[in-house]
N, C-alpha and C positions, 0 to 999 in steps of 0.2 A: 384395624379390627375393632369390633365392638362386642361387648359381652351382653348377651340377652338371656334372661332367665325364661324358661318355659314352664307351663303349669305343672307338668308331671316330672320334669327333669330334676335330677338330684345334684346336677352340676350345671353352671351356666354354659351356654353354647357360644363359642366364639365365631362370629360371622366374619369371614374373610372377604371383604368387598373387592379386593383386587382379583381374587379367584372367581368371584361372581362376575366381575367384568370380563374375565377371560371366557367364562362360559357363555355369557349373554352376547358379548360383542364379537369375540374372535371365533368361537365355535358356531354361533348361530346368527351372527350379523344383525343383532337386534331385531330379528324378523319375528313379529308377533304370530305369524303362521306356524312357527316352530314352538309354540308355547308348551305343548305336552312334552316335547323332547327336552326343552330347557328345564321343566319341572323334574323330569326324570334325572337329568344331570345333577340338579341341586339335591335331589333325594339321595342319589348315589354318594354325594359328598358328605351329607349330614345324617343319612339313614332315616330322615324324615324331612318335612318342609317347614323350617323355622319361620315364624311369622315375619321377622325382620327381613329375611331374604325375599319373601313374597312382596312385601311393601317396596323394597328396593327394585325388584324385577318390574313391578307395575310402573314405577317411575321411568325406568330405563327403556321399556318398550312401548310406553304410552297406552297401556291397557288398564282399564279400571280394576282396582284391587278386588272389587266384588266379583268380577269375571274370573280372576285368577283363583280366588277362594272357591268359586263355583266349580271350576275344573278340578281343583285339589280335593274337594269333598265328593265330587261325582264319581270319580274313578277309584275303585277299591285298592288299586295298586299304590295310591298315594296315602301318606299319613301326615296329619298335622300335629301329631303328638310324638314325642321322642319314643323310639323303639329300641329294643335290645339289639345287641350285636348279632344274635342268632334269632331268626324268626321261626317259630315252631307252628306248623299248620297241621291240625288234626282233622282228617276227613270224617265228616259225619253223614255222608251220603248213604243211601239205602244199603248198598253192598257192605260198606264198612260198618254201618250201624248194626246190622244183624250179626256181624262177626265180632262185636264187642268193642267198637270204637269209643263208646261212652266210658267204659272201664279204663281204657287206655288214657283218655283225656283226664279222668279223675286221678289216675296215678301220676300223671305229669303235674297236675295242679298240686297234689299233695307233696310231691318231690320238690317242686320249686316254691311252694307256699304262695301261689298266685291263682287268680281266677282267670277265666277266659277273657281275653282282651287286655290283660294287664302285663306289665313288665316287671321283672325282678328288680329289687333294690339296687343291685350292682350293675344294672343295665346290660346284663349278659343275655337274657332271654325275654322274648315276647311270645305269648301264647295266643293263638287265634284258631277258632273253629271255622272250617270251610265246608261248603256243601259237596264239592267233588274235586278230586285231584286227577281224575282220569285214569286211575290205576285200579279199577274195580276188581280185577281178578287177584290183586295182591292184598286186598283188604284184611284187616284194618291197616290203613296207611297213615304214616306221619311223614311230613316233609320238614326237614330242618335246613333252612336256606334253600339250596338247590338239590340237596340229597334226599332221595326217596327211601324210606324204610317201610317195607311191606311185610304182611303176615306177622305183625308184632302182637305181643300180649302185654298186659299191664305190668307183668313182672320183668319185661325186657326194657322198659322205658328208662330206668336209671342208668343202665349200661350204655344205652344209646346217647343219653345226654352227657355222660362222662367224656365223650369224644369231642366235645365242643368247648373250647376254652375262651 
């Protein structure tokens, strides 16, 4: 294992190269056609794509690091920055916006003392605004990880966040 510090991390990330080998070689047979699925597996392991793991992946499957970074930055599902244990997505689509989503987001920002796109110091939460979660009739909507919270108001956000340790 190697320790690699990342720009926004508060703790070094330990890269487990044996586990990366298991992902790359055993699960995906070093097949560069499986690049997106390999990146998804790495992100599931670390909750983001550490730079050292991407460099290692490039060497193992024979793909230029520039292509791997290109894929990692193109798809919004991937993050090259450390993220919190819980990802909070606030829908700011039209239906949610007209029902007060901006106030909901501001309440979360105030509660967690972070801005949109930031992660709390304790690495517990990352806040992100999204354009649509596909739950327009439930607006305003907040998703925490895979949990959808609909018809919420700004004064409900603290209670919702208390449920995530």
